[in-house]
N, C-alpha and C positions, 0 to 999 in steps of 0.2 A: 377452711382458712386458705388465704393466699400465701404461698411459700415465700415469694419474693419480699412482700411487705413484712411478713413475720420475721424473716431472716434479717432484715435491716434493723428491726427492733431488737433482735437477739444480739447483733453486733454492737448496737448502741447501749445495750444494757437496760432497755426500757421494756423488755418483754415480760409477760406474766409467766408464772410457773407452767401453766398449760401450754403457752406458746413456746417456751423453752423445750418442753418435752416433745412437742410437735416437730420443731426444727431438728432436734437431736435424733428423733426416730427417722426422719426423712434422710438425714445424712447417713445414718446406719444402713438404711435400705440401699442407698447408692453405693456405699462401700461394699456391701454384700454382693451386689450385682457385678461390680468390677472384679471381685474375688472369683466369682463363678466363671466369668469370661476368661480370666487369667488361667484358671485350672484347666480349661478346655484347650489352651495353647493357641488360640486364634486371636488375632488382633481385633479390637472392636471395630466393626464396620457400621457406618451410619447410613449407607446407601444400599439399595437392593441390588441383587445380582443382575437384574435386567438393566438397571441404570449403569452398572459397571461395564457390561458388554457394549452398551450404546456408546459409552465414553471411549472404550477401546477402539471401536469401529471409527468413531469420529477422529480420534488421534491418528489412526492409520491413514484415513483419507486425507487429512491435513498434511501428514508427513509426505505422502506420495505427491500431492499437489505441490507442496513446497519444494520437493526434490526436482520435480519436472520443471517448475518455474525457474529454479536456480540454474539448472542445466541449460535451458533455453536462453536465459539472460547471459550466461557465461559464453555460450556459442556466439551470440550476437555481438557481444563485446569483442571477442577474439576476431571475428570476421571484420569488424570495423577497424580494429587495430592493424590487422594484416593488410587490409585495403589501404589504409593511410600510409603504411610503410612502403608497400609496393607502388602506390601512386607517387610517392616521393622519389623512389629509386628510378622508376620509368620516366618520370617527369624530368629528373636531372639528366638521365642518359639521353633523352630526346632533345633536351636543351643543348647539351654539348654537341650532339650529332648535327643539329640544325646550325649551330655556330660554325661547325667544320664543313658544312655542305658547300661545295664549290660548283658541282655539276648539277644542272637541272635535268628534268625528264627529257626534254627535246635533245639536249646535248648528249645524254646517255644513250639515246636511241641512235644518234648519228655516230657515236663512238662504236657501238655494237655493229652497225652496218659496215663501217670502215674496217673493223676488225675481220669480219667475215669476208669482205671483198679482198682484203690483203692476204689472207691466209688460206682461203678455199676458193676453188673455181665455182662459178655459178652458171646456172642456165636461165638467164633472164634477170629480171629485177629482184633485188634482195628486199624482203619485206619483214617488218617487225609485226609479229602476230600478237604479242602481249608485252606489257611493261608494268611492273609493280615496284613500288618503293618499299623497302623493309628496313627496320631498325636492327642493327647488329650491336648488341651490348657487349662491352668488354668488362673484365674484372675491375679495371680502373675505369670508372664511369666517364672520365674525361676523354678516353680513347674510343668511345662509342661513335659509330658512323652509320649513315644511311647508305644502303646499296640499292641498285636497281637490278631486279631480276628480269631479264629480257629474253624472249623467245624470238629467234630470227629464222626465216625460211629462205633458202637461196635457190630453190627450184629442184634441188636434189635431196637435201636433208634439212632437218630442223635442228637448230642449235640453241642450247640453253646457256646463256651467258650471264655473268654478274659483273656490273660496272660499279666500282667503288665511287661513292658520291664525293669523297674528299680528294682522292688522287686521280680519278679518271681511269685507273688501271682496269683491264678486262681479264677475267679468268673464267674458265668453264664452270658452269653450275652443276 
């Protein structure tokens, strides 16, 4: 007999005595089986141990991949945010420094040569050996300035000078 069809008849009240007995016996078998399982103290398991191990391994692999992926995405987001913040800070400082820039490169070199000529004796022509512009940031970004780091040789010695791009003042580097 088909249990499912017979059980429907049993519920509807249209089952014969033989069908009623069949359904009641099947239900009794099921209850007896659950009682045995409960007495053993183990929960009913409907999967094989091999399948459980496979599931555990799959969960572990997924968990590891998920963790790695989360860490990588978090680092990328952090780098992008820090880059945007630093870009804004350096951009603002550079804009303020450029706005305050009064002395250009050629003028800075002339100022450095004049400074060495006025303050040190020389053995021949005074020569600029290098000149680089650098941004000097201040805590208050609007105070940021460009300076020129200049190396000058007067025949005796090499001088490392810094010329302020805003004021034209010279100081030793």
